[in-house]
N, C-alpha and C positions, 0 to 999 in steps of 0.2 A: 910484030917488032913494033913498039910504039917510037913514033917519031919525035925527036928530040927538037928544041926551040931554045935559041940564045937570045940574049938582050944585046941591042946594039947600045954601047956606050955615048954614043955620038947622038942617038935620038932625042929631040928636044923634050923637056918637061911639058906636061897638060898644062896649058893656059889657065891661070887663076881669074875667077869673076869679077872683074871691078866691082860690079853692083852687088856682089855677095860681100865682100871687104866692106862696103858703105854700111849695107844694112847690117852687118855684125857690130860694126863700129858704133853704128847708132844705138843698137839695144844696149852695148855696153855702158855706152855713155848714160842712157837714159835710167840703167839699173844703179850705176854710181849716184848720179842726181837723186833718186829715190832713197837710197838707202842715207845719204848725207843728209837731206832734208827731214826725213823723218826721224833720224835718231841720234844726230849729231849737232847740226846747227842749221837754221833757215833764215832769210831775210824778211822783214817785216816793214811796211811803210805806214806811216802815222795818217789815219783817216780822220781824224777830228780834233779840236782842241781840248778835250777833255783832261789832257794830261799837261796843260801849261801850267807851270813856266818850264818844267823839263822836256816837255817833246812839243813842237810845232808840227802843222801840217806841212810836208814837205821832207821831213826827217826820215831816213832809211836807216834801219838798225838790224843788228843781228841777235836771234835769240839763240840760246842753247837749250836743246830738247830734251837732256837726260839727267836734269837736276830733281826731279821729284817722282819721276816713274814714265811709263808709257801707257796709251791706251789707243783706242782706234782713233781718236782726234789726233793724235801724233802723227798719222800716215795723211797724205794729201786727199782731199775730197771725205777725210773720216772715214776711208774704207775700213769695213768691218772685220779686219784681219787680225785683230790684236785682242786680247782679254785686259782687264784693266790690271798694271802693274805698278802700284804707288809704293815706293820704298822710303819717300820722304816727304814731310810736311814743309810746304812754304814757310818761310820766316815773314813776320810782319815786317812791311816795309820793302818787300820783293816788287819788283814790276813784272808783271807776267803777262803774256797773251794766251787767251782761252777762248772757246767756243761759248758764245753767248746764249744762256737759257733764255726763254723755252725752247726755241727753235733750233739751237745748236747748229746753225747755218752761217753764221758772220764771226768773223775774228775780231775780238775787242782786246783793249790794251787798259789794265788798269793797275793800281796798287794794292798789295794785300795788306788790309787792316786787321780784321778779325779771323781767328782762329777758331777751330772747332771748342764750344763750351765758354767761348768769351761773349760777352755783353757789348752792345755798341749802342750809343745814342748821340744824337746832336741836340745842344742845347746854346740857342742864340749863336750858331755858326763856332761853337766849341765842341771838340771831338771829347766824347766819354769814353773810356774804354776801361771794361771792368769794374766802374763805378767812380775812376779817377778821371779827372780833366787831363788830357794830353797838353803838355806846354805849347805854348803858340806864342811866338815872339815876332813883335814886327821888325821887318829889315828893309833894307832898300828897295824902292818900288821895281817891279819888272817893266823893263822897257824895252819895246820891240819896236821895228819899222813898220810901216803900213806895206803891204805886198800883196801879189796875186793870190798868195796862199794864206795871207792874214789880212783881209781886206777890211775896209772901214766902213761899220754899219752906218745906214741911211734911215730917215724917217719912213720910207719905203720898204727897207729889210731891216730893221731894228735889231734883229737877234743874230745877225752874222757878223764873224770877225771882232773888230774892237768896237765894243759899245760907244755911243756918241760921246757919253760922257767921261770917257777914258782918252779920247784924243786930243792930240795937241801937236804944236808944231815946235821941234827941234831947234837948236842955235843955228843949226846950218839950214834950217828952212825945210827939213825932210819932216813929212807928217810921220808921228809916231804914236805909240798906244802904250800909255802909264797907268799900271794897275796895282794895286797895294798887295805886297808880298809878305809871306809870315814864313817862318821857321818852325816847323813841327817836331819835337823829340819824342820816341817812342820808348816804352821802358827798358828795351834792349840798348837804349843809346844811338838808335839808328836815328838821323836826321834827313829831313827834305823839306823843300819849298811847296808851299801851297797859295792859291790866289783866293781872294776874298772881294768880292765884286758887290757887297751889301746883302742885305737880308732876302734868302731867296726860300723857295717852298721846301727844301730839305734842311734848312738851317736849324727846324726844330721838329724832333721825331720822339717817337716811342722808343722803346727799349728793346732791342733785337738780341736774339740769342742765336748763337750760330751753331746749327745743327751738327752732328758727326758728319765727318768724310766731306764737308764745305768750308769754303772760305767768304769772308765779306770782303767785297771790292769797292773801293771808291776812287774816283778821278783827283787828281790835285787841283785842276780847277774847280772847285766844290760847288760854286755856282753854276756851271755849264756842264755837268758831268751826270749821265744816266747811269746809275749805278746801283749797287744792292741795297741802298736807302729807300729805292723805288719798289716794295715787295711785288707790286703789280707789272713789274718790268722784269730785269734780271732774277731780282731777289739774289739769295745765296748762291753761290756758283759751285758745284760740284768738283772736288779736286780732279775728277778724271778729264774735266773738260780744260784742265790748263794743258796747254801746247808747249810752251818754254819760258824762260826766263831772260828778260831783255838783260844785255852785257854792256853793248857799245853801239854808238852812233857810226855807220861807214860812210855815211853821206846826207847831205842838207842842202836843199834848194829852196828858193821864195818864190818860184813857179812863174818868173817871167823869162824863162829860156825858152827858145823856138828851135825845134828839131831842126829845121832849114838853115840855122844860123848857128854853128858851130861855135863862135866866140861866146855868145850868150851863156854857153852850158857853164862857162868859167864865171862869167859876171853873174850869175843868178846864184852860184854856190854861196852856201854861209859856210865858211871856212872853219870859223871859229868853232862850230858846233861839230865837226867831224873830230872823231876819236873820244868824244866824251861818254864815259863808263857810268856805270850805275852803282 
């Protein structure tokens, strides 16, 4: 005869493992962050001055990841887990983040100027698109304070930050940088500002024809940008290398903040730049 067993309703539940709960939470959090950064949006910090006047070193922005499609470059560290899935071509004038050829190891940000089949040329600093000059109208100079994130060039370091010929002292005694600014208007009506610091090595070029599946990228700071005009550099950028489209600045700092001095986090903020869209 089998012996029966009864369950004591007063018996305590088996204690849960706190470490197990923590590990489970961390795994879920990492997975959510991975999915959001890969397929929805991700942050990007500006590493150089090539996109002045729109973007300064110390700007932080969000890029959306779903505009043009996905590829392995959509994933952190370009993990080879996705095929190329391109469903939309960027528009001329879009500001995008991409893996820079030929190494595909660094994230760069530039403006899309040419699409497949387009011809691009620079003549005396004038952009020529498909044989037609792009209107370039002078506007008010770009003026920005000298700061740790945009330092003044010196004779010892003439190529950093604000070049010596553009440095001046403002009315309040603050040292600023003043650079000639122009507005370009693409055939679609898209308008944006560019800087012209004088004749540079890429202000006169041959004619480039953008191949299929690629785009032609340029920085808005035309005389201080390594872009598709330098075919020995990044050249034409494959669309599969595009990671996302810039949509909005969410933070900006002039670089003067110190981590151990919390009040400087606010004094260093460039509040007027926060919330600027593209």
